[in-house]
C-alpha positions in Angstrom: -0.1 -0.1 -0.1 3.2 2.4 1.0 4.5 2.2 -2.1 1.3 2.4 -4.5 0.3 5.5 -2.8 4.9 6.7 -3.4 3.4 5.7 -6.9 0.4 8.1 -7.3 2.4 10.6 -5.5 5.3 10.6 -8.2 2.8 11.0 -10.5 0.7 14.5 -9.1 0.9 16.3 -12.5 -0.8 19.8 -13.7 -2.9 18.3 -15.0 -4.2 16.4 -11.8 -4.5 20.1 -10.2 -6.3 21.2 -13.3 -9.0 18.3 -12.7 -9.2 19.2 -8.9 -12.3 21.6 -8.9 -12.6 21.6 -5.0 -9.0 21.9 -4.9 -9.0 24.7 -6.8 -12.2 26.3 -5.3 -10.6 25.9 -2.1 -7.0 27.6 -3.4 -8.9 31.0 -4.8 -11.3 30.9 -1.5 -8.1 31.1 0.7 -6.6 34.3 -1.9 -9.9 36.6 -1.7 -9.4 35.8 2.3 -6.0 37.1 2.4 -6.6 40.1 0.0 -9.4 40.6 2.3 -7.1 40.7 5.6 -4.5 42.9 3.1 -7.0 45.7 2.8 -8.4 45.5 6.1 -4.6 46.6 6.9 -4.8 49.6 5.8 -8.1 51.0 7.3 -7.5 52.9 9.8 -9.1 53.5 13.1 -11.5 56.2 13.8 -10.1 59.4 15.1 -6.9 58.6 14.1 -4.3 60.9 11.5 -2.6 58.7 9.1 -0.3 61.0 7.9 0.9 62.2 11.2 1.0 59.0 13.2 3.0 57.2 10.2 6.0 60.5 10.8 5.9 60.1 14.1 6.4 56.0 14.1 9.3 56.8 12.0 10.6 58.7 14.5 10.5 56.2 17.0 11.2 53.1 15.4 13.2 50.5 16.5 12.2 48.3 19.9 9.4 45.1 20.2 6.8 47.0 18.5 8.9 46.4 15.4 8.3 42.4 15.9 4.3 43.6 16.5 4.2 45.5 13.1 5.9 42.5 11.8 3.3 40.2 12.5 0.4 42.4 12.1 1.9 43.0 8.5 2.3 46.3 9.0 -1.1 47.2 11.0 0.1 48.7 13.6 2.1 51.4 12.1 -0.7 52.5 10.1 -3.2 51.7 13.3 -5.3 49.9 11.4 -8.5 48.5 12.8 -6.4 45.3 12.7 -3.6 46.5 14.7 -3.6 43.9 17.6 -4.0 41.2 14.8 -4.7 37.5 16.3 -1.6 38.1 19.1 -4.4 38.4 21.6 -6.0 35.1 20.5 -2.8 33.5 20.6 -1.7 34.6 24.5 -5.6 33.3 25.6 -5.4 30.5 23.7 -1.9 29.4 26.2 -3.9 30.7 29.5 -6.3 28.5 28.2 -4.1 25.6 27.4 -2.2 25.9 30.9 -5.4 25.8 32.8 -6.4 22.6 31.3 -3.0 20.8 31.9 -3.3 22.5 35.9 -6.8 22.6 36.5 -9.1 19.7 37.3 -12.5 20.9 35.5 -11.0 22.1 32.6 -8.8 18.8 32.3 -12.1 17.0 32.3 -13.3 19.6 29.9 -10.3 18.2 27.3 -10.8 15.0 27.5 -14.7 15.1 26.7 -14.0 15.6 22.9 -15.4 17.2 20.2 -17.7 18.6 23.0 -15.0 20.0 25.3 -13.0 21.6 22.7 -15.7 23.3 21.3 -16.2 25.0 25.1 -12.6 25.6 25.5 -12.3 27.1 22.4 -15.3 29.4 23.6 -13.4 30.6 26.7 -10.4 31.2 24.1 -12.3 33.3 22.4 -13.8 35.6 25.7 -10.2 35.6 26.8 -9.2 37.1 23.7 -11.9 39.8 24.1 -11.1 40.5 27.1 -7.1 40.7 26.4 -7.7 43.6 23.0 -10.3 44.9 25.5 -7.3 46.1 27.8 -4.4 46.3 25.2 -7.0 48.6 23.0 -7.6 50.9 26.2 -4.0 51.4 26.6 -2.9 51.3 22.7 -5.6 54.1 22.8 -4.2 56.6 25.9 -0.9 56.1 24.7 -1.9 57.0 20.9 -3.5 60.3 22.8 0.1 61.6 24.4 2.2 59.9 21.3 4.1 62.5 19.9 3.2 65.0 22.5 6.8 66.3 22.8 7.1 67.4 19.1 3.7 69.3 19.1 2.0 66.6 16.7 -1.2 65.0 17.5 -1.6 61.8 16.0 -5.9 61.6 17.7 -7.7 64.4 16.3 -10.1 64.6 19.1 -8.9 62.9 22.6 -11.4 62.0 24.9 -13.0 59.1 26.3 -15.5 58.6 23.3 -12.1 57.9 21.4 -10.8 55.5 23.6 -14.5 54.1 23.6 -14.3 53.8 20.1 -10.8 52.4 19.5 -11.6 49.9 21.8 -14.4 48.6 20.3 -13.3 48.8 16.6 -10.0 47.0 17.4 -12.1 44.0 19.2 -14.3 44.0 16.1 -10.8 43.8 14.1 -9.2 40.9 16.3 -12.7 38.8 16.1 -13.2 39.7 12.5 -9.8 38.1 11.8 -10.3 35.1 14.3 -13.7 34.4 12.0 -11.7 34.9 8.6 -9.4 32.1 9.8 -12.0 29.9 10.3 -13.6 30.4 7.3 -10.0 29.3 6.1 -9.7 26.5 7.8 -12.8 25.1 6.9 -13.3 26.1 3.3 -9.7 27.1 2.4 -6.6 25.2 2.1 -4.3 25.4 5.7 -4.3 26.7 8.9 -6.3 30.0 8.7 -4.5 31.7 11.8 -0.8 30.7 10.7 -1.9 31.8 7.1 -2.8 35.4 8.3 0.3 35.2 10.5 1.9 34.1 7.5 0.6 37.0 5.0 1.4 39.9 7.2 5.1 39.1 7.3 5.4 38.3 3.7 3.3 41.4 3.3 6.8 43.4 4.7 9.4 41.2 2.5 9.6 44.1 -0.8 10.3 46.4 2.4 13.2 44.7 3.2 14.5 43.6 0.0 14.3 47.0 -1.4 15.5 48.8 1.7 18.9 45.8 1.6 19.5 46.4 -1.6 18.8 50.5 -1.6 21.3 50.3 1.3 23.6 48.7 -1.0 23.1 51.5 -3.4 24.0 54.3 -1.2 26.4 52.8 0.5 25.7 52.4 3.7 25.4 49.1 3.5 28.4 46.9 1.8 27.9 44.3 -0.7 29.7 41.4 1.3 26.9 42.3 4.0 24.3 42.0 1.6 25.8 38.4 0.4 26.1 37.3 3.6 22.4 38.1 4.4 21.4 36.0 1.4 23.5 33.3 2.0 22.6 33.4 6.0 18.3 33.8 4.5 19.1 30.9 2.2 20.8 28.4 5.2 18.2 28.7 7.5 15.2 28.2 5.1 17.3 24.8 3.9 17.5 23.8 7.7 13.8 24.8 8.4 12.5 22.8 5.9 15.1 19.6 6.1 14.9 20.0 10.1 10.3 20.1 10.0 10.5 16.9 7.2 12.9 15.2 10.0 11.1 12.2 11.7 11.9 9.5 14.3 10.2 6.4 12.7 9.3 3.8 16.0 8.8 0.1 13.9 5.1 -1.1 14.8 4.3 -5.4 13.9 0.9 -6.3 14.3 0.4 -10.2 14.7 0.1 -12.4 12.5 -3.9 -12.8 11.1 -6.5 -15.4 9.3 -8.2 -15.2 6.2 -10.3 -16.9 4.1 -6.9 -17.9 1.4 -4.8 -19.2 4.8 -2.2 -17.4 7.0 -1.2 -14.2 6.6 2.0 -12.6 6.9 2.4 -10.6 9.8 1.6 -6.7 9.0 4.6 -3.6 9.5 4.1 -0.3 10.1 6.0 3.3 11.0 5.1 5.2 13.9 6.1 8.5 12.6 7.5 11.2 15.3 8.4 14.8 14.2 11.3 16.0 15.5 9.2 19.4 16.0 6.2 18.0 16.8 5.3 21.4 18.7 5.7 23.2 14.9 5.9 27.0 15.0 3.5 27.5 18.6 6.6 27.8 20.7 8.2 31.0 18.8 4.8 32.4 18.2 4.0 31.7 22.0 7.2 33.4 23.5 6.5 36.2 21.4 3.3 37.2 22.7 3.5 36.9 25.7 6.6 39.0 25.6 4.6 41.3 23.7 1.5 41.8 25.9 3.2 43.4 28.8 5.8 45.4 26.3 3.0 46.8 24.5 1.0 48.0 27.2 4.2 49.5 28.5 5.5 51.0 25.6 2.1 52.9 25.0 1.0 53.7 28.4 4.4 54.6 29.0 4.3 57.4 26.9 1.5 59.3 28.6 4.1 59.3 32.2 6.7 61.6 33.1 10.2 60.0 32.6 11.1 61.9 36.0 8.5 59.9 37.7 9.2 56.3 39.2 6.7 54.6 36.9 8.3 56.4 34.0 11.8 55.5 34.9 10.6 51.4 35.3 9.0 51.7 31.7 11.6 53.5 30.2 14.1 50.8 31.8 11.8 47.4 31.2 11.7 49.0 27.4 15.6 49.4 27.4 16.3 45.9 28.3 14.1 44.6 26.2 14.8 45.6 22.7 15.6 43.7 20.2 19.5 42.2 20.2 19.8 43.1 24.2 20.9 39.6 26.6 17.8 40.1 28.5 15.3 39.6 25.7 17.2 36.8 24.3 17.4 35.0 26.8 13.7 35.7 28.2 12.9 34.5 24.7 15.1 31.4 24.4 13.5 30.1 27.5 10.1 30.8 26.8 10.7 28.8 23.0 12.0 26.0 24.8 9.3 25.9 27.6 6.8 26.2 25.2 8.1 23.2 23.1 8.1 20.7 25.7 5.0 22.1 26.7 3.2 21.7 23.1 4.1 18.6 22.5 2.5 17.1 25.6 -0.1 18.7 25.3 -0.6 16.9 20.9 0.8 14.0 22.1 -0.1 11.6 24.5 2.2 8.6 25.0 -0.6 6.4 27.6 -3.3 7.0 24.5 -1.3 6.3 21.3 -0.1 3.2 23.9 -3.5 1.9 24.1 -4.5 2.7 20.6 -1.5 0.2 19.4 -3.0 -1.8 21.8 -6.4 -2.6 20.8 -5.2 -2.5 17.2 -3.0 -5.6 18.0 0.0 -3.5 17.5 3.3 -3.6 19.4 6.9 -2.2 19.1 9.7 -5.2 19.3 11.3 -6.0 22.5 8.8 -3.6 24.1 5.5 -4.7 26.1 2.2 -3.2 25.3 0.8 -1.0 27.6 2.6 0.9 30.2 5.7 -0.3 29.6 5.2 1.3 25.6 4.1 4.5 26.8 7.1 4.8 29.1 8.9 4.2 26.0 7.1 6.7 23.4 7.4 9.3 26.1 11.2 8.4 26.7 11.5 8.8 22.8 9.5 11.7 22.7 11.7 13.6 25.3 14.6 12.7 23.2 14.2 13.8 20.0 11.8 17.4 21.5 15.8 18.0 23.3 16.7 18.8 19.8 13.4 19.9 18.5 13.6 22.7 21.1 17.4 23.4 20.0 16.7 23.6 16.5 13.5 26.2 16.8 16.1 28.4 19.6 18.5 28.3 17.0 17.0 29.3 14.0 15.2 32.4 16.4 18.4 33.7 18.1 20.9 33.4 15.0 19.1 36.7 13.4 18.9 38.7 16.8 22.3 38.2 17.0 22.7 39.4 13.5 20.4 42.3 14.0 22.5 43.2 17.5 25.4 43.0 15.4 24.4 45.1 12.1 21.7 47.1 13.2 19.7 46.0 10.6 16.1 45.6 10.5 15.1 41.8 9.2 12.4 40.7 8.2 12.5 38.0 9.5 12.7 39.4 13.1 13.8 36.9 15.7 13.8 34.2 13.3 10.2 33.6 14.6 8.6 35.4 11.1 11.4 33.1 8.4 10.0 29.6 10.7 6.2 30.9 10.1 6.9 31.2 6.7 8.7 28.6 6.2 6.8 25.7 8.4 3.3 27.1 7.6 4.5 26.9 3.3 5.3 23.4 3.6 2.0 22.9 5.4 -0.1 24.1 2.6 2.2 22.4 0.2 1.7 19.2 1.9 -2.4 19.6 2.0 -2.4 20.3 -1.1 -0.4 17.5 -2.3 -2.7 15.5 -0.1 -5.6 16.8 -1.8 -4.2 16.1 -4.8 -3.6 12.4 -4.0 -7.4 11.7 -2.8 -8.4 13.5 -5.9 -6.4 11.0 -8.1 -7.4 7.8 -5.7 -11.0 9.4 -6.3 -10.4 8.9 -10.2 -8.7 5.6 -10.0 -11.6 4.0 -8.5 -14.1 5.5 -10.6 -12.5 4.2 -12.9 -12.5 0.8 -11.2 -16.1 0.7 -10.9 -16.7 1.6 -14.6 -14.3 -0.8 -15.9 -16.5 -3.2 -13.7 -20.1 -2.6 -14.8 -18.4 -2.9 -18.4 -17.2 -6.4 -17.9 
């Protein structure tokens, strides 16, 4: 069966793609949804002057907000309706998943299957609304004080009505993005939320490339640095692609089964364990936890006096957690490692996998079924997760070091953006291949039935 699947997969061609009507419709729907997302990123908040805001943002570039701006596809820079993007939802999902691992009632909900998952998703949405409201209020307050020292006013009519309108608009924008992501997942190709984040990142690539070559033309960036950055980018892409496809395949053997034609040979299969089981979740979660307090502190700090205790604390906090600073990279790496192990434990349950193998009559050679198999799976998964966590940390921290040494703003800020783009692209291509494979198998089954009727 495996060899047949490989043969069919190798025969996938553009001709098969042209016949796959459902796949084409899904791809067109995904493209249309992402176009809507990009249009929304240019719709400013009510009561904000976009021209003055652009001037103020260009004066205060750098710091953690650049990472937030990259994830939102430039929406934060323009202060659009979707300026906060899907980050509040991701932060809320972190809290809910942590609570589900610690709280007995939520843990019981998690074990209920589809109904429990829906309830946890509902709690996550409620948390996303609350976080968006809190972040939105501090963003609105910071906008009112934004540029006061330079005599510019980004908000046309400051006041409580502007703050309320901004919070409602930001909540509506974030919730619409979540709905759009769910529609992409259900009616399109790939994971909707991941594709929205990737689309925002890719939208910043032309700016990065233009700045890079403009720096080379003007002489501010040497040709050696440009070649080195391009080589580093290609090497990281190849390394990420290789590691994302890497897996540890555990041999699973099934006993001989009797059939009408006699005794069949024992079946063999493999249980694939990905080196990076958690995918892009660890760097996204780590970035979200860093962005949540720093977004509030940067915008709220604009209304505080630098001479006050609170103002001095905010200034120090933002200074120590800038790109390339040792404390930021240390917290970032620690968060990635923690969430790599945490999310792997969430998505892969050794006890459940062991029971499924036992019910199917399968076993790992040399390992007794039951608890011994579960312990062995946990042992293997822990070892490969160490490699996976180290790989993600290296990919995300190397660009941070490059930023600190060269002072250049890279579009793959912290390596997280590059990891997301490559990972989501590989996952989307895999899903497209699966749809094509299913379509080709469907054609083969129809032809076989037709031949049977003709006979």
